C-alpha positions as CSV (number, residue, x, y, z in Angstrom):
1,M,22.5,-25.7,21.3
2,K,20.0,-26.3,24.1
3,L,21.0,-24.5,27.2
4,I,20.3,-25.7,30.7
5,P,18.3,-22.9,32.5
6,S,20.1,-21.4,35.4
7,A,18.7,-19.9,38.6
8,S,20.5,-16.7,37.8
9,A,22.4,-15.3,34.8
10,L,26.1,-16.1,34.6
11,P,28.6,-13.2,35.0
12,V,30.7,-13.0,31.8
13,H,33.9,-11.0,31.4
14,I,35.4,-10.3,27.9
15,I,39.2,-9.7,28.2
16,S,40.3,-8.2,25.0
17,G,43.5,-6.5,23.9
18,F,46.0,-6.2,21.0
19,L,48.6,-8.8,20.3
20,G,51.0,-9.2,23.3
21,A,49.2,-6.7,25.5
22,G,49.1,-9.1,28.5
23,K,45.6,-10.6,28.4
24,T,46.6,-14.1,29.4
25,T,48.8,-12.8,32.3
26,L,45.8,-10.8,33.6
27,L,43.5,-13.8,33.1
28,K,45.9,-16.0,35.2
29,H,45.8,-13.6,38.1
30,L,42.0,-13.3,37.9
31,L,41.6,-17.1,38.0
32,S,43.8,-17.3,41.1
33,Q,41.1,-15.4,42.9
34,K,38.4,-18.1,42.4
35,P,36.6,-18.9,45.7
36,E,36.9,-22.4,46.9
37,G,33.8,-24.4,45.8
38,E,33.1,-22.4,42.7
39,T,33.8,-23.4,39.1
40,W,35.1,-20.8,36.7
41,A,35.3,-21.3,33.0
42,V,37.4,-19.7,30.2
43,L,36.6,-19.6,26.5
44,M,39.8,-18.7,24.6
45,N,40.0,-17.9,20.9
46,E,43.2,-18.5,18.9
47,F,43.5,-17.1,15.4
48,G,45.7,-20.0,14.3
49,Q,45.1,-23.8,14.4
50,I,47.4,-24.6,17.3
51,G,46.5,-23.3,20.7
52,V,49.2,-22.3,23.2
53,D,47.6,-20.0,25.8
54,Q,45.3,-22.8,27.1
55,E,48.4,-24.6,28.4
56,L,49.4,-21.5,30.4
57,L,46.2,-21.5,32.5
58,P,45.4,-23.6,35.6
59,Q,44.2,-27.1,34.8
60,D,43.2,-27.9,38.3
61,Q,39.8,-28.9,39.6
62,G,37.4,-25.9,39.6
63,Y,38.5,-24.6,36.2
64,A,37.1,-25.4,32.8
65,V,39.1,-24.1,29.8
66,K,38.0,-24.5,26.2
67,E,39.7,-23.1,23.1
68,L,38.1,-22.1,19.8
69,L,40.8,-22.4,17.1
70,G,41.1,-21.0,13.6
71,G,39.7,-17.6,12.9
72,C,38.2,-14.9,15.1
73,L,35.0,-15.5,17.1
74,C,34.3,-11.8,17.0
75,C,34.2,-11.5,13.3
76,S,33.4,-14.9,11.7
77,S,30.3,-16.9,11.6
78,Q,28.6,-17.0,15.0
79,L,27.8,-20.7,14.8
80,P,31.1,-22.1,16.1
81,M,31.1,-19.7,19.0
82,Q,27.5,-20.4,19.8
83,I,28.2,-24.2,19.8
84,A,31.4,-23.9,21.9
85,L,29.9,-21.6,24.4
86,S,26.7,-23.7,24.8
87,R,28.7,-26.8,25.4
88,L,31.0,-25.1,27.9
89,L,28.0,-23.8,29.9
90,S,26.1,-27.1,29.7
91,E,29.1,-29.3,30.6
92,A,31.0,-27.2,33.2
93,K,28.0,-25.3,34.7
94,P,30.4,-22.5,35.8
95,D,29.8,-19.8,38.3
96,R,31.7,-17.2,36.3
97,L,32.9,-17.1,32.7
98,F,35.9,-15.3,31.0
99,I,36.2,-15.0,27.3
100,E,39.5,-14.0,25.8
101,P,39.2,-13.2,22.0
102,T,42.2,-13.2,19.8
103,G,44.3,-10.1,19.7
104,L,43.2,-9.6,16.1
105,G,39.5,-9.5,17.1
106,H,36.9,-6.7,17.4
107,P,35.4,-7.2,20.9
108,A,32.5,-4.9,20.3
109,Q,31.1,-7.4,17.7
110,L,31.4,-10.2,20.2
111,L,29.7,-8.2,22.9
112,E,26.9,-7.5,20.4
113,Q,26.5,-11.2,19.8
114,L,26.4,-12.1,23.5
115,T,23.7,-9.5,24.3
116,E,21.2,-10.8,21.8
117,P,17.9,-12.0,23.3
118,H,18.9,-15.7,23.0
119,W,21.6,-15.2,25.6
120,Q,20.1,-12.7,27.9
121,P,18.4,-15.2,30.3
122,H,21.7,-17.0,30.7
123,L,24.5,-14.4,30.5
124,K,25.0,-11.3,32.7
125,M,27.6,-9.4,30.7
126,Q,30.1,-7.4,32.7
127,A,32.0,-4.3,31.6
128,L,34.2,-5.0,28.6
129,V,37.9,-5.0,29.5
130,T,40.7,-4.0,27.0
131,V,44.3,-4.5,28.0
132,I,47.0,-2.2,26.5
133,D,50.7,-2.5,26.9
134,G,51.9,0.6,28.8
135,S,55.5,0.1,27.7
136,R,54.6,0.5,24.1
137,L,52.4,3.7,24.3
138,H,55.3,5.8,22.9
139,D,55.2,3.7,19.7
140,R,52.9,5.6,17.3
141,E,53.0,2.9,14.7
142,W,51.6,0.6,17.3
143,T,48.9,2.8,18.9
144,T,47.5,4.4,15.7
145,Q,46.5,1.1,14.1
146,N,42.8,0.9,13.4
147,L,42.3,-2.4,15.2
148,Y,44.1,-1.0,18.3
149,A,41.8,2.0,18.3
150,D,38.7,-0.2,17.8
151,Q,39.5,-2.3,20.8
152,L,40.2,0.7,23.0
153,K,37.0,2.4,22.1
154,A,35.0,-0.7,22.8
155,A,36.4,-0.8,26.4
156,H,34.5,0.1,29.5
157,I,37.6,-0.7,31.6
158,V,41.1,-0.2,30.3
159,V,43.9,-2.1,32.0
160,V,47.3,-0.6,31.4
161,S,49.8,-3.5,31.7
162,H,53.6,-3.6,32.1
163,T,53.5,-0.4,34.1
164,D,56.8,-1.2,35.7
165,L,58.5,-0.9,32.2
166,M,56.9,2.4,31.3
167,T,59.2,5.3,30.3
168,D,58.5,9.0,30.7
169,A,57.5,9.1,27.1
170,D,55.0,6.3,27.8
171,Q,53.6,8.2,30.8
172,Q,53.1,11.3,28.6
173,S,51.4,9.2,25.9
174,L,49.1,7.7,28.5
175,K,47.9,11.1,29.6
176,E,47.3,12.1,26.0
177,L,45.4,8.8,25.4
178,Q,43.2,9.3,28.4
179,Q,42.4,12.8,27.3
180,E,41.6,11.7,23.8
181,Y,39.2,8.9,25.0
182,Q,37.5,10.8,27.9
183,V,34.3,11.0,25.9
184,Y,33.9,7.2,26.3
185,Q,33.8,7.4,30.2
186,Q,36.2,4.6,30.7
187,T,37.7,3.3,33.9
188,W,41.5,3.1,33.7
189,L,43.4,0.6,35.9
190,M,47.2,0.4,36.2
191,S,48.6,-3.1,36.4
192,S,52.0,-4.8,36.8
193,Q,52.2,-8.5,36.2
194,G,48.4,-8.7,35.7
195,Q,47.7,-7.6,39.3
196,V,44.0,-6.6,39.2
197,D,41.3,-7.6,41.7
198,I,38.3,-9.2,40.3
199,E,36.1,-6.8,42.3
200,Q,37.4,-4.0,40.1
201,L,36.0,-5.7,37.0
202,Q,32.6,-6.5,38.4
203,Q,30.5,-3.8,36.7
204,D,27.3,-4.7,34.9
205,Y,27.4,-3.9,31.2
206,V,25.2,-1.0,30.3
207,G,24.2,-0.8,26.6
208,S,26.1,1.8,24.5
209,A,24.3,4.9,23.3
210,R,25.8,4.3,19.8
211,Q,23.3,4.3,17.0
212,I,24.6,2.6,13.8
213,Q,22.5,3.5,10.8
214,P,22.7,3.8,7.0
215,L,24.4,6.8,5.5
216,L,22.3,10.0,5.9
217,L,21.9,10.2,2.1
218,Q,20.3,6.8,2.1
219,Q,18.1,7.7,5.1
220,R,16.8,10.7,3.2
221,Q,15.7,8.5,0.3
222,Q,13.7,6.2,2.5
223,R,9.9,6.4,2.3
224,V,7.9,7.7,5.2
225,G,7.2,4.9,7.6
226,E,9.7,2.6,6.0
227,Q,11.8,0.6,8.5
228,P,15.5,1.5,8.4
229,A,17.8,-1.1,6.9
230,K,19.7,-3.3,9.3
231,I,23.4,-2.5,9.1
232,Q,25.4,-5.6,8.3
233,Q,28.3,-4.2,6.2
234,L,29.9,-0.9,5.2
235,P,29.1,1.9,4.6
236,Y,27.4,3.2,7.7
237,H,27.1,6.3,9.9
238,Y,26.9,6.4,13.7
239,V,26.5,8.8,16.6
240,E,27.1,8.2,20.3
241,S,27.0,10.5,23.3
242,A,28.5,10.6,26.8
243,Q,29.4,13.0,29.5
244,G,28.4,16.1,27.6
245,Y,30.2,15.1,24.4
246,A,29.2,13.4,21.2
247,V,31.0,11.5,18.4
248,A,29.8,11.4,14.8
249,G,31.5,8.9,12.7
250,W,31.5,7.3,9.3
251,K,32.9,3.9,8.1
252,L,33.2,3.5,4.4
253,P,34.4,0.7,2.1
254,K,38.1,0.4,1.6
255,R,37.7,0.4,-2.2
256,W,36.3,4.0,-2.1
257,Q,38.9,6.6,-3.1
258,F,38.8,10.3,-2.2
259,D,40.4,13.4,-3.6
260,F,43.0,14.4,-0.9
261,Y,42.8,18.2,-1.3
262,K,39.0,18.3,-1.4
263,L,38.9,16.1,1.7
264,L,41.4,18.3,3.5
265,D,39.4,21.4,2.6
266,L,36.3,19.8,4.0
267,L,37.9,19.0,7.3
268,C,39.6,22.4,7.6
269,E,36.2,24.1,7.1
270,Q,34.5,22.5,10.1
271,H,33.7,24.6,13.2
272,N,33.1,24.0,16.9
273,W,34.7,20.6,17.2
274,L,37.1,19.1,19.8
275,R,38.8,16.4,17.8
276,I,38.8,15.1,14.2
277,K,40.5,11.8,13.4
278,G,40.3,9.8,10.1
279,I,42.1,7.6,7.7
280,F,41.3,7.6,3.9
281,N,42.3,6.0,0.7
282,T,43.1,9.1,-1.4
283,N,44.6,9.9,-4.8
284,Q,47.8,10.8,-2.9
285,G,47.9,7.4,-1.1
286,W,46.5,6.4,2.3
287,K,46.4,9.5,4.5
288,S,45.6,9.8,8.2
289,F,44.2,13.0,9.8
290,N,44.6,13.9,13.4
291,F,43.2,17.4,14.2
292,N,42.9,19.2,17.5
293,P,42.1,22.9,17.9
294,E,45.8,23.8,18.2
295,Q,47.2,21.7,15.4
296,F,46.0,20.2,12.1
297,N,48.1,17.0,11.4
298,Y,47.9,14.8,8.4
299,Q,50.4,12.3,7.1
300,T,51.0,9.3,4.9
301,A,49.6,6.1,6.5
302,D,49.7,2.4,6.1
303,E,46.8,0.9,4.1
304,G,43.7,0.7,6.3
305,I,41.0,-1.8,6.6
306,D,38.4,0.8,5.6
307,N,37.9,4.6,5.2
308,R,36.8,6.1,8.5
309,I,36.4,9.4,10.2
310,E,35.2,10.5,13.7
311,I,34.4,14.0,14.9
312,I,34.1,14.7,18.6
313,Y,32.1,17.8,19.5
314,P,30.0,19.3,22.4
315,A,26.8,17.3,22.7
316,E,24.3,19.3,20.7
317,Q,21.9,18.8,17.9
318,R,23.6,18.9,14.5
319,D,22.6,18.2,11.0
320,W,25.3,16.1,9.5
321,L,23.7,15.7,6.1
322,A,25.5,18.7,4.6
323,F,28.8,17.3,5.8
324,E,28.1,13.9,4.4
325,I,27.0,15.3,1.0
326,V,30.3,17.1,0.6
327,L,32.2,14.0,1.9
328,M,30.6,11.9,-0.8
329,N,31.4,14.5,-3.4
330,C,35.1,14.0,-2.5
331,R,34.9,10.5,-3.9
332,I,36.8,9.9,-7.2
333,D,36.7,6.1,-7.7
334,A,35.0,4.8,-10.7
335,A,31.9,3.6,-8.9
336,A,31.3,7.0,-7.2
337,K,28.8,8.1,-9.9
338,T,26.6,5.0,-9.5
339,S,27.0,4.4,-5.7
340,P,24.4,5.7,-3.3
């Protein structure tokens, strides 16, 4: 995986988005803006074993398109992605690179991989782009999926596609979505037929303020001077801040089960927050919670990929240990008594 040193780091754009959002349409329009004399490259990831999207992109001179099939380059072993990317850079020597992960991928994990020290001399990561289908914003079953939310929260730039098909209900849902995600300081672009200028996406990536760390209970048990464990799997706790707000969150294993009424009591007892959202495996089935200061909503939900909760609040110092202790005391699964 030897890379040929370049005079300057290569601009790299990650174009993410849920299934059918319009990523490839956007990508085609971006590629049409390639200056004469430059070579632009695309690394595409298909979850299945047969690639289709590659055939939809320009195959003319000046473009280099490579597909990585079978699995998700965001979530699986980094080795296939490292090899494919290294070969693409060495063989095509592009002036700009676009990466389109599968619609089932977690782009934040891919961005984390590509900002590791090994890649920093070669890749100049740009703001991460997530495409969302504006004509489906009214569909709550679509927009409340965990993966959809993960992709949207990872975005620095949100491209709203299919704007020509948006209804009044979609427009209202868009306003609510922008309000909900204002803490992430994202740029929102409206697009019909993928019409976005490349200049609008040329923003250097600035590292997130998110701090992923072990559960607070585990941190309390660490010895003085002991290095915190590197987070590689659930459970974990994180905090991030932006624009005068902060988000405290927990992601916990799917197999953990919680007492619904104890959990509901805990959430209702919180003070001075702006938004509480979560999904939990409870003794009443999977439940989602969506609280704002005017309304406390909870309902039956589809089975999630994990237990998770986020609390948005004014940026101020808070001791979340007491909250986490009560949260852990809501566990009722068999392993609760022996788990940390």
